[in-house]
Backbone as ProteinMPNN parsed JSONL, in Angstrom:
{"seq_chain_A": "MQVLNAAPQGMPCLVLNADYQPLSYYPLSTWPWQEAIKNVFLERVAVVSHYDEVVHSPSFEMHVPSVVALRDYVKQDRAPAFTRYNIWLRDGFRCGYCGKQGVEHLTFDHVIPRRQGGKTSWENIVAACGPCNLKKGGRTPREAGMPLARPPQRPNMHELQAQGRKFPPKFLHESWMDYLYWDVELER", "coords_chain_A": {"N_chain_A": [[-3.124, 13.562, -8.458], [0.227, 14.147, -9.25], [2.467, 14.147, -11.993], [5.858, 14.029, -12.11], [8.698, 15.429, -13.789], [11.192, 16.003, -12.963], [13.589, 14.77, -10.598], [12.052, 13.472, -7.702], [11.926, 14.767, -4.298], [14.385, 13.348, -2.252], [14.792, 11.297, -3.994], [13.385, 8.679, -4.491], [13.256, 5.199, -5.405], [11.474, 3.248, -7.62], [10.45, -0.056, -7.103], [10.321, -2.993, -8.856], [8.917, -6.246, -9.431], [10.404, -9.274, -10.786], [8.879, -9.663, -13.019], [8.261, -7.184, -13.872], [6.18, -5.885, -12.609], [4.833, -3.818, -10.022], [5.872, -4.447, -6.654], [4.167, -3.706, -4.666], [1.273, -1.659, -4.491], [0.109, -0.024, -2.582], [1.353, 0.508, 0.403], [3.258, 2.182, -2.12], [5.785, 0.347, -3.721], [8.814, 1.302, -3.014], [12.282, 2.197, -2.736], [14.808, 3.862, -0.793], [17.25, 5.865, -2.542], [19.848, 5.076, -1.884], [19.593, 2.428, -1.024], [18.757, 1.239, -3.383], [21.046, 1.57, -5.026], [22.902, 0.034, -3.564], [21.765, -2.514, -3.93], [22.029, -2.761, -6.68], [24.818, -3.02, -6.925], [25.113, -5.404, -5.527], [24.031, -7.081, -7.311], [21.339, -7.813, -7.247], [19.27, -6.562, -8.437], [18.135, -5.153, -11.562], [18.809, -2.182, -13.297], [16.279, -0.25, -14.567], [15.455, 2.289, -15.267], [16.711, 5.654, -14.85], [17.421, 8.617, -12.87], [18.42, 11.985, -13.761], [20.337, 12.83, -12.032], [23.555, 12.281, -10.582], [25.635, 10.16, -8.642], [28.725, 10.15, -6.874], [31.845, 8.53, -6.259], [35.265, 8.35, -5.136], [36.387, 6.906, -7.263], [34.383, 6.27, -9.031], [31.307, 6.845, -10.793], [27.75, 7.157, -10.965], [24.491, 7.12, -12.377], [21.576, 7.909, -10.524], [19.335, 5.355, -9.762], [15.938, 5.254, -10.902], [14.001, 3.432, -11.379], [13.984, 0.034, -10.637], [14.3, -3.503, -11.26], [13.695, -6.565, -9.705], [15.955, -9.316, -9.824], [15.316, -11.911, -9.202], [12.224, -13.554, -9.078], [9.55, -12.687, -6.912], [7.092, -14.38, -5.31], [3.666, -13.486, -5.368], [1.427, -14.604, -4.324], [1.151, -15.208, -1.693], [-0.382, -15.33, 1.562], [-1.808, -12.342, 2.809], [-0.429, -10.34, 5.454], [-1.944, -10.139, 8.667], [-2.767, -7.182, 9.715], [-3.37, -3.96, 11.237], [-3.159, -1.92, 9.345], [-3.524, -3.363, 6.913], [-6.138, -4.211, 7.316], [-7.457, -1.738, 7.245], [-6.814, -1.012, 4.62], [-8.043, -3.116, 3.183], [-10.708, -2.447, 3.743], [-10.899, -0.064, 2.461], [-10.104, 2.285, 3.762], [-12.341, 3.209, 5.038], [-15.082, 3.641, 7.205], [-16.725, 0.828, 8.459], [-19.292, 0.985, 9.382], [-20.607, 3.635, 9.294], [-19.678, 4.459, 6.862], [-18.001, 6.585, 6.226], [-15.16, 7.914, 4.612], [-11.573, 8.202, 4.708], [-11.232, 8.93, 7.308], [-9.805, 10.599, 10.031], [-9.071, 9.467, 12.53], [-9.066, 6.47, 12.394], [-10.094, 3.332, 13.564], [-10.017, -0.133, 14.62], [-12.545, -2.622, 14.793], [-14.04, -5.237, 16.679], [-16.379, -7.27, 15.282], [-18.08, -9.284, 16.365], [-17.979, -8.91, 19.664], [-15.055, -9.294, 21.769], [-15.642, -10.047, 24.371], [-17.847, -11.567, 23.991], [-16.866, -13.78, 22.866], [-15.717, -13.277, 20.404], [-13.225, -13.434, 17.909], [-9.916, -12.186, 17.123], [-9.552, -11.7, 14.056], [-9.412, -11.842, 10.421], [-12.034, -12.259, 9.602], [-13.593, -11.166, 11.587], [-13.003, -8.562, 12.156], [-13.354, -5.112, 11.487], [-12.771, -1.954, 9.842], [-13.316, 1.026, 11.622], [-14.666, 4.215, 12.389], [-13.796, 6.418, 15.095], [-16.108, 7.538, 16.541], [-18.203, 5.731, 15.749], [-17.171, 3.298, 16.662], [-17.132, 3.737, 19.43], [-19.875, 4.154, 19.861], [-20.956, 1.654, 19.152], [-19.721, 0.014, 21.009], [-19.453, -2.721, 23.285], [-21.159, -4.43, 21.902], [-22.905, -6.461, 19.451], [-23.227, -5.707, 15.925], [-25.955, -5.928, 15.292], [-27.229, -5.803, 17.807], [-26.55, -3.19, 18.456], [-27.841, -1.794, 16.525], [-26.522, -1.118, 14.192], [-25.875, -1.772, 11.193], [-23.505, -3.538, 9.155], [-21.754, -2.417, 6.252], [-20.662, -4.314, 4.566], [-19.881, -7.757, 5.096], [-16.942, -8.686, 6.942], [-14.029, -10.194, 5.481], [-11.354, -12.506, 4.702], [-8.85, -11.171, 2.741], [-7.105, -11.78, -0.392], [-3.741, -11.419, -1.673], [-3.928, -10.272, -4.205], [-6.392, -8.974, -4.143], [-5.908, -7.036, -2.16], [-3.902, -5.601, -3.476], [-5.357, -4.601, -5.668], [-7.146, -2.993, -4.305], [-5.337, -1.171, -3.203], [-4.559, 0.221, -5.47], [-6.467, 2.115, -5.737], [-5.725, 4.258, -4.289], [-3.729, 6.417, -5.093], [-0.372, 7.801, -4.851], [0.687, 11.196, -3.953], [2.403, 12.141, -5.864], [4.137, 11.004, -8.802], [7.013, 9.834, -10.534], [7.885, 10.528, -13.913], [9.292, 8.433, -15.133], [8.286, 6.21, -13.934], [5.797, 5.699, -14.93], [5.177, 3.816, -16.974], [4.939, 1.461, -15.644], [3.039, 1.484, -13.704], [-0.391, 1.376, -12.853], [-3.175, 3.168, -12.446], [-6.424, 3.849, -11.061], [-7.42, 6.385, -11.6], [-7.634, 9.794, -12.838], [-4.78, 11.463, -14.143], [-2.654, 14.252, -13.358], [-0.6, 16.401, -15.235]], "CA_chain_A": [[-1.767, 13.055, -8.484], [1.058, 14.908, -10.161], [3.57, 13.41, -12.61], [7.044, 14.888, -12.105], [9.774, 15.074, -14.714], [12.435, 16.152, -12.198], [13.672, 13.786, -9.516], [11.365, 13.901, -6.48], [12.76, 14.937, -3.111], [14.856, 12.087, -1.703], [15.028, 10.398, -5.131], [12.98, 7.294, -4.255], [13.392, 4.295, -6.542], [10.38, 2.285, -7.753], [10.95, -1.436, -7.117], [9.448, -3.915, -9.581], [9.229, -7.666, -9.369], [11.111, -9.71, -11.993], [7.94, -9.577, -14.144], [8.085, -5.746, -14.095], [5.001, -5.407, -11.896], [5.222, -3.323, -8.703], [5.682, -5.385, -5.548], [3.027, -3.219, -3.906], [0.743, -0.365, -4.9], [-0.185, 0.821, -1.421], [2.189, 1.607, -0.063], [3.989, 1.941, -3.351], [7.072, -0.287, -3.418], [9.976, 2.131, -3.339], [13.445, 2.157, -1.851], [15.67, 5.052, -0.864], [18.228, 5.704, -3.613], [21.028, 4.376, -1.383], [19.261, 0.992, -1.032], [18.74, 0.819, -4.791], [22.436, 1.452, -5.494], [23.487, -1.128, -2.895], [21.258, -3.73, -4.571], [22.63, -2.835, -8.011], [26.16, -3.575, -6.739], [24.985, -6.797, -5.088], [23.443, -7.766, -8.471], [19.999, -8.316, -6.914], [18.319, -5.839, -9.277], [18.588, -4.549, -12.81], [18.339, -0.806, -13.432], [15.364, -0.099, -15.695], [15.485, 3.709, -15.61], [17.467, 6.42, -13.851], [17.282, 10.068, -12.832], [19.554, 12.701, -14.343], [21.31, 13.044, -10.963], [24.664, 11.328, -10.54], [26.372, 10.077, -7.382], [30.155, 9.955, -7.146], [32.824, 8.105, -5.26], [36.559, 8.783, -5.701], [36.761, 6.204, -8.492], [33.21, 5.774, -9.745], [30.102, 7.664, -10.786], [26.599, 6.373, -11.421], [23.194, 7.78, -12.324], [20.715, 7.378, -9.462], [18.222, 4.599, -10.351], [14.568, 5.672, -10.589], [13.219, 2.184, -11.436], [14.768, -1.205, -10.684], [13.533, -4.75, -11.274], [14.366, -7.666, -9.025], [16.423, -10.371, -10.725], [14.585, -13.128, -8.826], [10.787, -13.299, -8.902], [8.971, -12.856, -5.575], [5.698, -14.801, -5.463], [2.7, -12.568, -4.789], [0.22, -15.331, -3.936], [1.163, -15.529, -0.273], [-1.474, -14.712, 2.313], [-1.382, -11.06, 3.372], [-0.291, -10.274, 6.91], [-3.073, -9.56, 9.389], [-2.317, -5.968, 10.4], [-4.347, -2.864, 11.209], [-3.021, -1.246, 8.064], [-4.161, -4.17, 5.874], [-7.587, -4.155, 7.562], [-7.91, -0.45, 6.716], [-6.703, -1.075, 3.169], [-9.129, -3.995, 2.713], [-11.97, -1.725, 3.886], [-10.836, 1.186, 1.703], [-9.957, 3.403, 4.696], [-13.723, 3.634, 5.198], [-15.755, 3.046, 8.364], [-17.651, -0.242, 8.078], [-20.627, 1.262, 9.901], [-21.2, 4.86, 8.73], [-19.206, 4.595, 5.486], [-17.126, 7.739, 5.998], [-13.822, 7.552, 4.145], [-10.517, 9.141, 5.034], [-11.4, 9.354, 8.686], [-8.492, 10.864, 10.619], [-8.79, 8.535, 13.624], [-9.665, 5.182, 12.076], [-9.765, 2.272, 14.509], [-10.607, -1.361, 14.141], [-13.587, -3.068, 15.705], [-14.463, -6.64, 16.653], [-17.803, -7.348, 14.938], [-18.561, -9.994, 17.555], [-17.028, -8.455, 20.694], [-14.219, -10.309, 22.427], [-16.306, -10.529, 25.588], [-18.843, -12.542, 23.55], [-16.143, -14.872, 22.199], [-15.222, -12.876, 19.092], [-11.783, -13.588, 17.683], [-9.209, -11.151, 16.378], [-9.275, -12.364, 12.78], [-9.902, -11.152, 9.235], [-13.476, -12.425, 9.472], [-14.307, -10.55, 12.697], [-12.501, -7.202, 12.383], [-13.644, -4.12, 10.446], [-12.35, -0.586, 10.099], [-14.402, 1.827, 12.208], [-14.277, 5.533, 12.887], [-13.875, 6.478, 16.547], [-17.471, 7.669, 17.057], [-18.976, 4.497, 15.544], [-16.624, 2.269, 17.541], [-17.634, 4.035, 20.774], [-21.329, 3.946, 19.866], [-21.231, 0.211, 19.121], [-19.28, -0.529, 22.288], [-19.256, -4.169, 23.39], [-22.336, -5.116, 21.362], [-22.843, -6.86, 18.05], [-23.876, -4.684, 15.098], [-27.415, -6.076, 15.402], [-27.63, -5.272, 19.114], [-26.342, -1.742, 18.456], [-28.6, -1.192, 15.428], [-25.527, -0.548, 13.283], [-25.522, -2.805, 10.209], [-22.256, -3.4, 8.396], [-21.905, -2.234, 4.81], [-20.378, -5.654, 4.012], [-19.234, -8.579, 6.121], [-15.49, -8.786, 6.77], [-13.5, -11.47, 4.994], [-9.903, -12.562, 4.481], [-8.508, -10.864, 1.348], [-5.842, -12.335, -0.883], [-2.809, -10.343, -2.039], [-4.395, -9.591, -5.41], [-7.469, -8.067, -3.73], [-5.294, -5.88, -1.488], [-3.223, -4.802, -4.506], [-6.391, -3.885, -6.416], [-7.645, -1.946, -3.415], [-4.279, -0.174, -3.092], [-4.517, 1.022, -6.696], [-7.467, 3.182, -5.624], [-5.152, 5.311, -3.454], [-2.426, 6.776, -5.651], [0.39, 8.797, -4.082], [0.525, 12.586, -4.402], [3.219, 12.359, -7.052], [4.869, 9.895, -9.418], [8.001, 10.311, -11.498], [7.498, 10.11, -15.263], [9.932, 7.153, -15.473], [7.526, 5.133, -13.303], [4.452, 5.621, -15.495], [4.952, 2.617, -17.786], [4.864, 0.28, -14.779], [1.978, 1.684, -12.715], [-1.718, 1.517, -13.445], [-4.062, 3.722, -11.426], [-7.836, 3.974, -11.423], [-7.767, 7.801, -11.488], [-7.056, 10.703, -13.835], [-3.482, 12.004, -13.74], [-2.308, 15.638, -13.717], [0.794, 16.545, -15.707]], "C_chain_A": [[-1.007, 13.819, -9.565], [2.175, 14.017, -10.698], [4.749, 14.372, -12.75], [8.031, 14.453, -13.175], [11.142, 15.297, -14.081], [12.424, 15.11, -11.074], [12.935, 14.287, -8.289], [12.336, 14.012, -5.309], [13.117, 13.565, -2.537], [15.156, 11.038, -2.755], [14.649, 8.944, -4.842], [13.048, 6.487, -5.55], [12.225, 3.309, -6.528], [10.97, 0.885, -7.885], [9.901, -2.326, -7.778], [9.871, -5.344, -9.327], [9.944, -8.043, -10.67], [10.203, -9.68, -13.224], [7.564, -8.126, -14.474], [6.747, -5.218, -13.582], [5.461, -4.874, -10.545], [4.995, -4.387, -7.637], [4.445, -5.002, -4.749], [2.587, -1.874, -4.471], [0.508, 0.555, -3.715], [0.274, 0.122, -0.171], [2.957, 1.21, -1.316], [5.372, 1.402, -3.009], [8.224, 0.575, -3.932], [11.077, 1.885, -2.318], [14.092, 3.532, -1.851], [16.748, 4.816, -1.933], [19.461, 4.929, -3.16], [20.809, 2.859, -1.404], [19.263, 0.45, -2.459], [20.163, 0.619, -5.311], [23.124, 0.25, -4.851], [23.052, -2.42, -3.587], [21.722, -3.876, -6.015], [24.005, -3.483, -7.891], [26.132, -5.03, -6.285], [24.347, -7.68, -6.166], [22.111, -8.444, -8.143], [18.93, -7.695, -7.803], [18.984, -5.411, -10.573], [18.015, -3.14, -12.875], [17.51, -0.718, -14.709], [15.38, 1.345, -16.189], [16.248, 4.456, -14.519], [17.12, 7.894, -13.947], [18.487, 10.691, -13.524], [20.668, 12.906, -13.314], [22.332, 11.905, -10.933], [25.266, 11.349, -9.141], [27.801, 9.678, -7.708], [30.836, 9.301, -5.954], [34.169, 8.558, -5.834], [36.89, 8.13, -7.044], [35.582, 5.811, -9.373], [32.109, 6.834, -9.735], [28.98, 6.869, -11.428], [25.352, 7.251, -11.361], [22.356, 7.114, -11.243], [19.542, 6.64, -10.113], [16.864, 5.177, -9.943], [13.628, 4.464, -10.617], [14.199, 1.024, -11.494], [13.81, -2.391, -10.704], [14.345, -5.826, -10.576], [14.812, -8.706, -10.046], [15.708, -11.69, -10.453], [13.132, -12.768, -8.528], [10.348, -13.583, -7.469], [7.503, -13.196, -5.767], [4.777, -13.848, -4.723], [1.432, -13.275, -4.315], [0.214, -15.743, -2.463], [-0.009, -14.828, 0.42], [-0.989, -13.387, 2.891], [-1.321, -11.124, 4.894], [-1.537, -9.64, 7.515], [-2.55, -8.396, 10.213], [-3.439, -4.94, 10.348], [-4.346, -2.195, 9.848], [-3.725, -2.032, 6.955], [-5.672, -4.265, 6.064], [-8.136, -2.86, 6.957], [-7.866, -0.442, 5.193], [-7.819, -1.941, 2.593], [-10.458, -3.245, 2.699], [-11.958, -0.352, 3.21], [-10.718, 2.429, 2.564], [-11.322, 4.057, 4.946], [-14.323, 2.918, 6.398], [-16.771, 2.017, 7.878], [-19.081, 0.006, 8.517], [-21.264, 2.486, 9.246], [-20.749, 5.118, 7.294], [-18.313, 5.778, 5.212], [-15.73, 7.258, 5.624], [-12.826, 8.614, 4.56], [-10.623, 9.69, 6.438], [-10.024, 9.499, 9.33], [-8.127, 9.834, 11.684], [-9.518, 7.221, 13.389], [-9.176, 4.148, 13.083], [-10.147, 0.947, 13.873], [-11.483, -1.946, 15.229], [-13.835, -4.558, 15.544], [-15.959, -6.669, 16.376], [-18.536, -8.085, 16.058], [-17.548, -9.648, 18.645], [-16.26, -9.602, 21.344], [-14.915, -10.884, 23.657], [-17.421, -11.53, 25.269], [-18.193, -13.68, 22.769], [-15.618, -14.533, 20.819], [-13.71, -12.951, 19.013], [-11.215, -12.353, 16.985], [-8.731, -11.808, 15.091], [-9.833, -11.526, 11.636], [-11.423, -11.142, 9.19], [-14.271, -11.746, 10.581], [-13.866, -9.115, 12.986], [-12.888, -6.329, 11.199], [-13.038, -2.786, 10.843], [-13.55, 0.175, 10.642], [-13.869, 3.185, 12.631], [-14.477, 5.526, 14.405], [-15.298, 6.597, 17.076], [-18.313, 6.397, 16.894], [-18.484, 3.385, 16.467], [-17.123, 2.482, 18.971], [-19.128, 3.766, 20.885], [-21.676, 2.468, 19.922], [-20.847, -0.429, 20.447], [-19.066, -2.031, 22.236], [-20.444, -4.968, 22.897], [-22.069, -5.584, 19.939], [-23.477, -5.746, 17.228], [-25.409, -4.743, 15.202], [-27.923, -5.479, 16.715], [-27.537, -3.748, 19.154], [-27.165, -1.036, 17.384], [-27.697, -0.514, 14.414], [-25.105, -1.602, 12.259], [-24.206, -2.485, 9.494], [-22.566, -3.219, 6.92], [-21.644, -3.559, 4.086], [-19.654, -6.462, 5.078], [-17.727, -8.67, 5.877], [-15.081, -10.168, 6.282], [-11.999, -11.367, 4.792], [-9.622, -12.232, 3.013], [-7.283, -11.663, 0.912], [-4.971, -11.164, -1.331], [-3.298, -9.572, -3.263], [-5.53, -8.614, -5.084], [-6.903, -6.835, -3.032], [-4.57, -4.982, -2.492], [-4.235, -3.976, -5.288], [-6.958, -2.743, -5.578], [-6.611, -0.817, -3.3], [-4.179, 0.729, -4.308], [-5.531, 2.161, -6.666], [-6.931, 4.388, -4.846], [-3.775, 5.704, -3.971], [-1.705, 7.794, -4.773], [0.177, 10.191, -4.663], [1.323, 12.878, -5.669], [3.808, 11.032, -7.527], [5.916, 10.527, -10.333], [7.619, 9.76, -12.868], [8.123, 8.773, -15.663], [9.18, 5.958, -14.881], [6.244, 4.797, -14.067], [4.181, 4.368, -16.329], [4.726, 1.365, -16.943], [3.732, 0.347, -13.752], [0.655, 1.935, -13.413], [-2.685, 1.93, -12.352], [-5.456, 3.864, -11.972], [-8.301, 5.43, -11.348], [-7.165, 8.575, -12.657], [-5.743, 11.274, -13.285], [-3.327, 13.441, -14.195], [-0.874, 15.64, -14.216], [1.235, 17.96, -15.531]], "O_chain_A": [[-1.532, 14.096, -10.643], [2.761, 13.229, -9.955], [4.649, 15.399, -13.422], [8.187, 13.262, -13.441], [12.149, 14.826, -14.61], [11.364, 14.638, -10.662], [13.162, 15.419, -7.863], [13.421, 13.431, -5.325], [12.241, 12.718, -2.359], [15.721, 9.992, -2.437], [15.502, 8.061, -4.937], [12.914, 7.032, -6.645], [12.012, 2.613, -5.535], [11.881, 0.663, -8.683], [8.757, -2.407, -7.331], [11.037, -5.621, -9.043], [10.072, -7.207, -11.564], [10.696, -9.674, -14.352], [6.654, -7.881, -15.266], [6.245, -4.209, -14.077], [6.396, -5.425, -9.965], [4.028, -5.145, -7.713], [3.752, -5.869, -4.215], [3.413, -1.055, -4.875], [0.684, 1.768, -3.819], [-0.397, -0.808, 0.276], [3.26, 0.036, -1.53], [6.051, 1.925, -2.126], [8.553, 0.569, -5.118], [10.832, 1.43, -1.201], [13.94, 4.288, -2.811], [17.112, 3.669, -2.191], [20.06, 4.203, -3.953], [21.712, 2.098, -1.753], [19.719, -0.666, -2.706], [20.453, -0.385, -5.962], [23.853, -0.476, -5.527], [23.868, -3.315, -3.806], [21.803, -4.993, -6.526], [24.334, -4.388, -8.658], [27.029, -5.803, -6.621], [24.147, -8.877, -5.959], [21.791, -9.503, -8.682], [17.823, -8.222, -7.916], [20.207, -5.318, -10.674], [16.849, -2.933, -12.54], [17.978, -1.066, -15.792], [15.325, 1.592, -17.394], [16.41, 3.956, -13.406], [16.598, 8.363, -14.958], [19.458, 10.002, -13.836], [21.819, 13.132, -13.687], [22.022, 10.748, -11.215], [25.397, 12.407, -8.525], [28.061, 8.968, -8.68], [30.449, 9.499, -4.803], [34.198, 9.108, -6.936], [37.588, 8.72, -7.869], [35.759, 5.094, -10.358], [31.994, 7.618, -8.792], [29.204, 6.031, -12.302], [25.172, 8.027, -10.423], [22.417, 5.898, -11.064], [18.827, 7.223, -10.928], [16.662, 5.545, -8.786], [12.586, 4.467, -9.961], [15.131, 1.025, -12.3], [12.675, -2.306, -10.236], [15.54, -5.977, -10.829], [14.112, -8.948, -11.03], [15.515, -12.495, -11.364], [12.85, -11.802, -7.818], [10.729, -14.597, -6.885], [6.748, -12.398, -6.322], [5.06, -13.446, -3.595], [0.462, -12.615, -3.944], [-0.63, -16.532, -2.039], [-0.55, -13.848, -0.093], [0.125, -13.313, 3.409], [-2.067, -11.868, 5.531], [-2.114, -8.716, 6.942], [-1.962, -8.591, 11.276], [-4.346, -5.036, 9.521], [-5.401, -1.934, 9.27], [-4.443, -1.446, 6.144], [-6.411, -4.385, 5.087], [-9.143, -2.872, 6.249], [-8.778, 0.075, 4.547], [-8.47, -1.55, 1.624], [-11.243, -3.383, 1.762], [-12.895, 0.429, 3.368], [-11.167, 3.506, 2.17], [-11.438, 5.278, 5.051], [-14.098, 1.723, 6.587], [-17.579, 2.301, 6.994], [-19.993, -0.69, 8.07], [-22.36, 2.382, 8.695], [-21.369, 5.909, 6.584], [-17.896, 5.973, 4.07], [-15.19, 6.33, 6.225], [-13.18, 9.779, 4.742], [-10.154, 10.792, 6.721], [-9.174, 8.619, 9.189], [-6.985, 9.377, 11.732], [-10.47, 6.894, 14.097], [-7.991, 4.097, 13.412], [-10.558, 0.909, 12.713], [-11.212, -1.795, 16.42], [-13.841, -5.083, 14.431], [-16.736, -6.138, 17.169], [-19.496, -7.566, 16.628], [-16.388, -10.05, 18.562], [-16.754, -10.724, 21.45], [-14.789, -12.074, 23.948], [-17.887, -12.252, 26.15], [-18.877, -14.45, 22.094], [-15.118, -15.416, 20.122], [-13.008, -12.57, 19.95], [-11.938, -11.587, 16.348], [-7.65, -12.394, 15.04], [-10.628, -10.612, 11.855], [-12.034, -10.15, 8.793], [-15.501, -11.743, 10.535], [-14.316, -8.518, 13.965], [-12.769, -6.745, 10.047], [-12.818, -2.516, 12.024], [-14.672, -0.011, 10.173], [-12.764, 3.295, 13.162], [-15.242, 4.717, 14.931], [-15.678, 5.842, 17.971], [-19.056, 6.028, 17.803], [-19.286, 2.615, 16.995], [-17.494, 1.524, 19.649], [-19.594, 3.216, 21.883], [-22.583, 2.067, 20.651], [-21.551, -1.303, 20.952], [-18.552, -2.553, 21.246], [-20.718, -6.056, 23.404], [-21.11, -5.146, 19.303], [-24.198, -4.915, 17.78], [-26.071, -3.705, 15.198], [-28.914, -4.749, 16.737], [-28.347, -3.089, 19.806], [-27.187, 0.194, 17.336], [-28.044, 0.522, 13.845], [-24.08, -2.258, 12.441], [-23.859, -1.325, 9.269], [-23.522, -3.796, 6.4], [-22.322, -3.884, 3.112], [-18.898, -5.906, 5.874], [-17.287, -8.725, 4.729], [-15.702, -11.175, 6.621], [-11.444, -10.27, 4.72], [-10.103, -12.937, 2.126], [-6.522, -12.158, 1.743], [-5.44, -10.026, -1.358], [-3.106, -8.359, -3.352], [-5.616, -7.544, -5.686], [-7.357, -5.717, -3.277], [-4.614, -3.756, -2.381], [-4.011, -2.794, -5.544], [-7.216, -1.655, -6.093], [-6.975, 0.359, -3.299], [-3.76, 1.88, -4.193], [-5.458, 3.076, -7.486], [-7.601, 5.417, -4.753], [-2.763, 5.365, -3.359], [-2.34, 8.556, -4.043], [-0.431, 10.35, -5.722], [0.96, 13.756, -6.451], [3.954, 10.079, -6.76], [5.718, 11.629, -10.844], [7.091, 8.653, -12.971], [7.534, 8.044, -16.462], [9.414, 4.819, -15.284], [5.669, 3.727, -13.871], [3.04, 3.908, -16.376], [4.358, 0.319, -17.478], [3.494, -0.612, -13.018], [0.593, 2.62, -14.434], [-2.984, 1.153, -11.445], [-5.661, 3.985, -13.18], [-9.471, 5.68, -11.057], [-6.297, 8.071, -13.37], [-5.63, 11.533, -12.086], [-3.798, 13.82, -15.267], [-0.024, 14.942, -13.662], [2.371, 18.298, -15.863]]}, "name": "protein", "num_of_chains": 1, "seq": "MQVLNAAPQGMPCLVLNADYQPLSYYPLSTWPWQEAIKNVFLERVAVVSHYDEVVHSPSFEMHVPSVVALRDYVKQDRAPAFTRYNIWLRDGFRCGYCGKQGVEHLTFDHVIPRRQGGKTSWENIVAACGPCNLKKGGRTPREAGMPLARPPQRPNMHELQAQGRKFPPKFLHESWMDYLYWDVELER"}
């Protein structure tokens, strides 16, 4: 991961909760600069830091925000949405059967197949690479001789956030660094 001191392309704005924690690590909670400015004018956010770039109107000019904080706190203890993306994030973008990470064509698999009464739920779905999903087919892991690395379970938002911190973006702006905490070494 690279730390930039110039505004990144598109000038994204890091969005923090009212407690100055990111709303999300993966994907990182950012807005386009236009959305950030709109929310500044609507008084929904406070500008914490800005880029050197300035935007102009006929009667006004403003530095483009690089970090904003919501004025009202958004609770983070809600249950995460059941989506393919969150399944992959929960499983670390790693196949639950062979353990390969960063697989280009990651799918999701019913541990107990639907034809055997398996539900589409947190507790019955795992990330699987295409070859493992095809190999397992409509069988249980035991029937296919493909044990799971760990049984699937429903994560909470804090677990997904912690998992997301393991996948930092390719770049961060230096103004974001005081608000983000990654589990990796940073390049400057």
